N, C-alpha and C positions, 0 to 999 in steps of 0.2 A: 105203590100204596104207601110204603114207609116214607119215601121222600116227599110225597104229596102231604102226608100228615104233618111232617116236620115243618114244611113251608107254611102250611095253614096255621099251625100253632104260632110260628114266629110273627105272621101277619096279625093274628088276633092280639098278640102281646103289644104290638105297636098301636093297635086300635085302642087298647085299654089306656095306654099312655096319653093318647089324644083326648079320650073321654075324661081322664083324671085331670087334665090341664084346665078344665072348666072350674075346678075347685081352687085353682091357684090364683089368688088375687094380690098377694104381696110376698115378700121374701120369707116371712114366717111360715106361710102356707107351703112355699116351695122347699124350704130347708127342713121344717119340722112338722109338716102336715097340720099346721095351725094348733099344735099341741092338743089334739082332739081325738086321737085314736082310741077306740074301745079296747077292752082286754083281748078279744080274739085277734084283732088286727095287730095290736102291739106285740102279742106273743108270737104270732106268725112272723112278724118282721124280725124279732130277735132270734127266733129259731133259724131264720134264713141267713143270719150273719155269716156263718161259716159253712153252712150245709151246701157246699158246692163242690168244686173240683177236688179240694184237699180231702174231703170226706169220701166221696164216691171213687175217685181215681187214686188220690195220694194215700189215704189211710188204708184202703183195701190192698194196694200193692205192698205197703209196709207190713201189713198183717200177714200176707202170704210169705214175706221174706223173713219175718222175725216174731210172729205170734203177737199176743196181747202186749207184751213188753215193748214192742216197737210202735204201738199206737197210743201211748200215754199222752203224748203231746196233743193229739187230736184223735178221738173225740173227748177224752177225759179232761185234758187241760182246758179245752174250749168251754165245757160245761162248768168247770171250776171258775172261769172268768165271770160267767153270768151270775153264779152264786155269790161270789165276792162283790161284784158290782151292786147286786141287789141288797146285800147286807150292809155294806160300808160306804157306798158312794151315791146311790140313787137319790136318797132323801135329801142329802145336803145339796147336791147339784140341781135337783129339780126345783128346790125352793129359791134358787138364785135366778131363775127365769132367764137362762142364757140361750143364745142361738147356736153357738159353736163351743167346742171345748176350749178353743183359743180364747174365748171371752172370759173363761175362768181365770186365766193367767193375767188378763187385763184387770179384772175386778180385784183379784187377790194380790197381785204384785205390781201392776202398773202397765202403761202402754208399751214401754220399751221391752219389757219381759214378754208381753203378748206377741210382739213381732218375732222375737227370737224363738219363742215356743212354737209359733206357727211354722217357722222355717224347719224345725225338727219334726213337726206333725205331718208336713206335706209329703216329703220324699218316700217314706215307706209304702205309701199307697200305690205308687207306680208299679213296684214289683208285685204287690198283691193283686192288682187288677190284671197285670200281665199273666199271672198264674191262671186266672179265670178264663182269659182269652185263649191261652194255650189249650185249656181243656175243651172249650167250645170248638176250637179249630180241629182238635183230635176227633171230636164227635162228628163234625162235618166231614172229615176225611173218611171215617169209618162208614158213615151212612151213604155218602154220595160219591166217594172216591176222589173228590177234589183235593188239591194240594193243601196241606195243613195251613200254610201261610195265607192262602186265599180264604180258608175257613175262618182264620183269625180276623181278617179284615172285614168280612161280611158280618161276623158276630159283633165286632166292635161297632160297626155302623148301626146295627139294629138296637143294641142296648143303649148306645149313646142317644139315639133318636127318641126313645120313649122316656129316658131319664131327662133329656133336655126339655121335653114338652111338659111332663107332669111332675117332675121333682119327687119329693118324698111321698106325695099322694099317690102317684103312679106306682112307686116302689111298694108302698104298703098294700095297695089293692092287689097288685100282681103277686106279691109275696103270699098273700092269703090264698089266692087261687093256685099258685104254684106249689104251696105247701101241701095242699090236698092232693095234687097230682103226684108229688114226690112220694108221699106215704103210700098212696094206692098203688102206684107203679112198682115201687120196691117190694111191697107186700106180695103182690101178685107174682113177681119174678121169684121171690124167696119161696113162695108156696110151690110153684112149678118145679123149681130145682130141688127143693126139699123132698118132694114126692119121688123124684127120680133117684135121689141119694139115699132113700130109706128113712128119712125123718131126722129131726134135730138130734135126738139122743144117739142115733147111729153115727152121725157126723162127728159129734163131740167125742164119742168113744174111740174114733179113729185118729183123733188129733194126737200128735206126739206130746209127751208130758211137758216138754220144754215150751210148747206154745201156750200153756196155761200160766206161765210165770208172769207175775204182776208186781211182786215186791222185790226189792233189791236184796242181795246178800249182805252180811254184816261187814262190808268193806267201805271205808270212808269215801273213796273215789267213786265207787258204784252208787252209793247213796247220794252223793253230790250230783252225779249224772241223772239219777232218777228224779231228784228235786228239780233239776234243770229242765227235764222233759215236761214236767207239770207246769213249769213257770213260763215257757215260751209263749203259749197262748193264755195260760191261766193268769199271769201277771202282765205279760207284754201287751195284751190287747185291752187292758183296763184304760190306759191313757190313749184311746183311739177315738177318732171322730165318728166312725160308723156305729160303734156300740153306743156312744153318747147320743147321737142323733136319733137312733131307734128308740132308746129308752125315753128321751126327752119329748118324743112325739106322742107319748101316752096322754090320755085325757085327764089324768089326775096323778098325784103322787102315789096313791095306793095302787092304781093300775100299773104304774111304772114298776113298782117293787114286785108286785105279783107276777107281772109278765116276765121279769128276770128269772124268777123261780120256776114258773111253768115252762118257759123256753129251755132252761137248763135240763129239766127232766125229759122234755120232749126230744131235745137234741141228742141226749145220751141214749135214749131208747131207740130212736129211729136210726141213729148212726151205727147201731149194732147190725142192722139189716145188710148193708153192703159187705160187712165183714163175713156174715154167714153166707152170703151169695158167693163171695170169693172162695170161701172154704168148699162150697159145693162144686165150684168150677175146678178147683184143684183136684177134687176127688173124681169128678166125672170126665174132665177133659184136661188131663195133665199136660198134653202137648201144647196147650195155649200158654204155658208158663215160660216158654222160650221167647226171648225177645223182650220188648218193653212191657214191664208188668203193669204200667198205667193203662194199657190197652186190653188187658185180659178180659175184663167184664164186657165192654162193648163188642169185642170180636166174638166172644162166646155167645152173646145174645143174638147177634146177627146171623151166626152160622147154625145155631142149635135150638132156636125157639120159633114158635109160630109168629106170623106177621102181627097179630093183635097184641102179643106180648112185646114184640119189638116196638110197636107204636107206644105202648104204655111206658116201657123202660126209657126209650130215648126222649119221650115227652117229659117224663119226670126228671131225667138227667139234665135236659136243657133248662127245665124249670129251676132246678137247684142252682145251676151255674149262673143263670141270668139274674136270679133274685139276689145272689151274692154280689155279682158284678155291678149291678145298677147302683146299689147304695155305696159300694166302694168307689165309684166314680163321683157320686155326689159329695162324699165326705171331704176329699181334698179340695174340690172346687169351692165348697163353702168356706173352708179355711183360707184359701187363696184370696177370695173376694172380700170376706169379712175381716180377716185378721192380718192380711198383708197389703192388698191393694188399697183398701179404704184408709188405714192409718198412715201408710206411706204417702198417699196422694195429698194429704192435708186438706182435703175437700170434704164437705158434708154432702154425701150422695143422697139423692132422693131414694125412696124405697124402690121405685120402678127402675132407677138406674142401677141400684145394687142387684136387683133381680137379673137384669141384663148382663151385668158383669159376671154373676155366678154362672149363667148359661154359657157365656164365652169361655169361662174357666173350665166348664165341663168338656168343651171341645178340646181345649189344650191338654187336659189330663188324659183324655181318651187317646189322642194322637201319641203322647209320650209313652203311654202304657202299651199301645199297639206296636210301637217300634221295639220296645223291650221284649215283648212277647215273641217277636220274630227272631230274637237273639238268644233267648233262654227257653229251656224246655222242661226242666224238672219242677213240677208243680209244688210238691211238698217242700222243697228247699226255698222256693220263692216266697211261699207263705210264711215259713219259719223265720226267714231273714227279715221280712217286713215287721214282724212282731218284736224281734229282738232290738231293732233300732229304737222303737218306742219305749221298750222296757228299760234300756240302759240310760236313756236321756230324760224321759218325761215322767216315769212312775214316781220317783222320789219327790219332785216338786209338786205333783198333784196330790199324792197321798199325805205327805207331810204338811202341805199347805192347807189341806182341809182340816187337819186335826191338831196342828201345833201353831199357836199364834205367833211364836217367835221366828217362824220361817221368814226369811227376808228376800227381797228381789235379787240382791246380789248373790245370796246363797242359792236361789233357784237357778239363776243363769249359770253359776259356777258348777252346780250339780249336773246340768245338761252337758256342759263341755267336758268336765272331768269323767263323767260316765262314758261318753262317746269315745274320747281319746284313750281312756284306759282299756276300753273294749278292743280297740285296734291294737293296743300294746299287748294285751293278753293273747290275742289271736296269734300274733307273731311269736310270742313266747311259747305257744303250744302247751298251755297249762293243762294239768290233769283234771282239775276242777273246771267245769264249764266256764268259758271266758266271760259270757254274758252275766253269769251270777256274780262273779268277782267284780265286774264293772258296775253292776247295779248296787253292790255293796259300797263301792267307792262313791257313787252318786249319793247314796243315802248318808254316808259319813260326811260328805262335803256339806250338804244342806244343814245337817245338825251342827257341825262345827261353826259355820257362819252364823247360825242362829244363837249360838252361845257366846259369840264375841262381845266384849264389853263396849257396845256402841249405843247410840241413841235409838232405841228400838221404835220410837214413835215415827221415825223417819222411814222405817222399812215395813211397818205392819201392813200397809196397803188398806184398801177398803174391803172389809170383810163381808159387806152386804148382809145377807140373811143367812149366812152359814150357821 
């Protein structure tokens, strides 16, 4: 029954992708759903940005290991990213009418900077997609008993197929459907386990006092580490194509801003449910804490709940992971085709040709991520590493470029390289302050210093468009 339900759900998801493909007439439809999503679909798409493996598997296992203090990065940092994006970035970027985040660097700094920025934008997604594929492989392993590697490959094939056919339209529609399944499935499981555990108040009362710790002590290095935890997703995911494309797919500027705020609240609320479920599991079935903590929830559900609860849970779990994976595959594919292949080719592609190139790029991204997924298995680490790369290289050129007219192309490129190189340096030095915070500081300092140099600023201002 469970295996049949999972297979049926996966087939229906592919069907949605083919139906959505009818709405794809050009590259704008494929990459940004024609910038026409209503508030409900836009909010669902943004909510699904991170609500996948790192929330259900990664965050719940971190919570079991270290309480609230261990999950500041996700979900709290992820919600912070959406709030900051809605407050400071959405309006300015939406008015520029861009297709990709790489286009911002072209408009603001010039074509050479666009290509360099795209090279920094592309690689982090491979690890991020790999994390989602690992999670789907784990689900397949638990449900069917197949090898995790085989589950990874089957999952990659399914998600790639409906992303390839329907693009952002398929992603948005499936995100909305999958979002409903996620919430319903997790709420039902939380209710069932809560009843067995004696209710929420009873569970909270049994938590060790240390698990409630949320604020750092008055120690400089602990405060720095706490800020770093907020920053990994809170700042690191701001210069990312998947957040950008979901926000820019909204039907209006107002919808884009509101969807950021609504999605932040929804994400933070729903993300608490897996944490509560993991707490109930720790109380009811402590023997499950032996071994890989990422598998605690799926194994518990499979062994201790009714079939209908299993169907709801694994359906919602697959929904969460697939919705995250699909947009993560489309994001670097759009960057590769729009901001690397097209400018480097020196040719003016037709819209149809660009659409075909993007679809080919989807296949390339999927293969690369699948290979990495077979080599790495820690979901939380893969997600965190991908955000850090964007944070140390691209946050400064994006944020400063939006708000400071003296930011120059030379400064933007220098900031990307100094941020990345200093990050590697600080990693090897094993600094007590988080290495990525120091590297981001170096990147910010670089772009400001170059902007203050006594040069002909008209040469470097770039085209500001409608910022």
